[in-house]
C-alpha positions in Angstrom: 23.9 2.1 -12.8 22.7 -1.4 -13.6 18.8 -2.9 -14.7 16.0 -3.4 -13.4 14.5 -6.7 -13.6 10.9 -8.3 -13.3 10.5 -12.0 -13.5 14.2 -12.0 -15.7 13.4 -9.5 -18.1 14.8 -5.6 -18.2 11.7 -3.6 -17.4 11.6 -0.5 -19.2 11.1 2.8 -17.0 7.6 2.9 -18.8 6.7 -0.7 -17.7 8.3 -0.5 -13.9 5.6 2.5 -13.6 2.9 1.0 -14.3 4.7 -2.5 -12.3 4.6 -0.3 -8.8 2.6 1.7 -6.6 3.0 3.3 -4.4 2.1 4.2 -0.6 3.4 7.8 0.1 3.8 9.1 4.1 1.5 11.6 3.4 -1.2 10.1 1.1 -2.8 14.1 0.8 -1.2 14.4 -1.6 -2.5 10.6 -3.9 -6.3 11.0 -2.6 -8.0 13.0 -5.9 -11.5 11.6 -5.7 -14.8 12.4 -3.8 -15.5 10.0 -1.5 -14.0 6.3 -0.4 -15.5 4.1 -2.4 -14.7 6.6 -6.0 -11.3 6.2 -4.9 -11.3 3.0 -4.9 -12.6 2.2 -8.2 -10.4 4.3 -9.8 -7.7 2.2 -8.1 -9.3 -0.4 -10.3 -8.9 1.3 -13.5 -12.4 2.9 -13.3 -14.4 -1.2 -13.5 -17.5 -0.3 -11.6 -19.3 -4.2 -11.9 -20.2 -6.0 -9.5 -16.5 -8.4 -8.8 -15.3 -5.0 -8.7 -17.7 -4.0 -5.8 -16.9 -7.1 -4.4 -12.9 -6.7 -3.9 -13.2 -3.3 -3.3 -15.4 -4.2 -0.2 -13.6 -6.6 0.7 -10.6 -4.7 0.5 -12.5 -1.4 2.5 -13.4 -4.3 5.0 -9.2 -6.2 6.1 -8.5 -2.2 7.0 -12.3 -1.5 8.6 -13.3 1.9 6.5 -16.5 -0.3 5.4 -18.4 2.3 7.2 -16.6 5.0 5.2 -17.4 4.7 1.6 -19.8 7.2 0.3 -17.1 9.9 3.2 -14.9 12.3 1.7 -11.2 11.3 2.3 -10.5 14.3 2.8 -12.6 14.1 5.9 -11.1 11.2 7.5 -8.2 10.6 10.3 -4.7 10.8 9.4 -5.3 6.6 9.8 -8.0 6.3 7.5 -6.9 8.1 4.7 -3.2 5.9 5.4 -5.5 2.9 5.1 -8.1 4.5 2.5 -4.2 4.5 -0.1 -3.0 1.3 1.1 -6.6 -0.3 0.0 -5.9 1.8 -3.2 -2.4 0.1 -4.0 -4.1 -3.7 -2.8 -7.2 -3.0 -5.7 -4.1 -1.4 -7.7 -2.9 -5.1 -8.9 0.5 -4.1 -9.0 3.2 -6.7 -9.0 5.9 -3.8 -6.7 3.8 -2.8 -3.5 6.3 0.2 -2.7 5.4 1.8 1.0 6.3 4.5 1.8 5.6 4.9 6.4 3.0 2.3 5.7 2.1 2.7 9.9 2.1 6.7 10.4 -0.9 8.2 11.7 -2.0 3.8 12.7 -3.0 3.4 16.4 -1.4 0.4 17.5 -4.2 -2.2 16.8 -4.0 -0.8 13.1 -0.1 -1.1 12.6 -1.3 -4.9 13.7 -3.5 -5.0 10.6 -1.5 -3.4 8.5 1.1 -6.1 9.1 -1.5 -9.2 9.0 -2.0 -7.7 5.0 1.9 -6.7 4.7 2.6 -11.1 5.7 -0.8 -11.9 3.2 0.3 -9.8 -0.2 4.2 -10.6 0.3 3.0 -14.5 -0.4 0.8 -13.7 -3.1 4.4 -13.5 -4.2 4.4 -9.2 -4.8 7.2 -7.8 -3.8 6.4 -4.8 -1.1 9.3 -2.8 -0.7 8.7 -1.0 2.9 10.4 2.8 4.7 10.0 3.3 7.9 11.5 3.8 10.7 9.1 2.0 13.3 10.7 -1.1 13.5 8.4 -3.3 15.7 6.6 -2.8 12.7 9.2 -4.1 11.0 10.6 -7.2 13.1 6.6 -7.6 13.4 6.3 -8.0 9.1 9.0 -8.6 7.3 11.6 -11.2 6.4 14.7 -9.1 5.8 15.7 -6.1 6.0 17.8 -4.0 5.1 18.5 -0.2 7.1 20.3 2.6 5.5 22.0 5.6 7.4 25.3 7.7 6.6 27.2 5.8 8.1 27.1 1.9 7.6 24.2 -0.2 5.4 23.7 -3.1 7.5 21.4 -6.6 7.1 19.5 -8.0 9.7 
């Protein structure tokens, strides 16, 4: 099989789970709180202080969700839920982000915002693994792509 390494060190399954944040394609399965704000608080481990508040406010602003802070996550549109899940993944501070169809439900302008965000995150040293069918998104934000299909594996 092989080993999973972070910074040259083997990682146990438990360590890998703590290092990776997942944004699912169907984000309805990962939103639990009674408000956007509280969902973000969960992502930062419940740390309710000024520094955390500033971080949450900045992240919600980047993802065009500032005006939704007190809204129940299930009252959001599909694209807003997708952006909230991405916000939570960012706020978690994990080393690896696994994004499954991160642009599903997003319009073009919000897709471009996610492109910018993904590029910015990758520049901080966070590893990003994307699973998507959105070639335009891939072309705009990825430095390398591995395409998997039943017949072959291609890299471009």
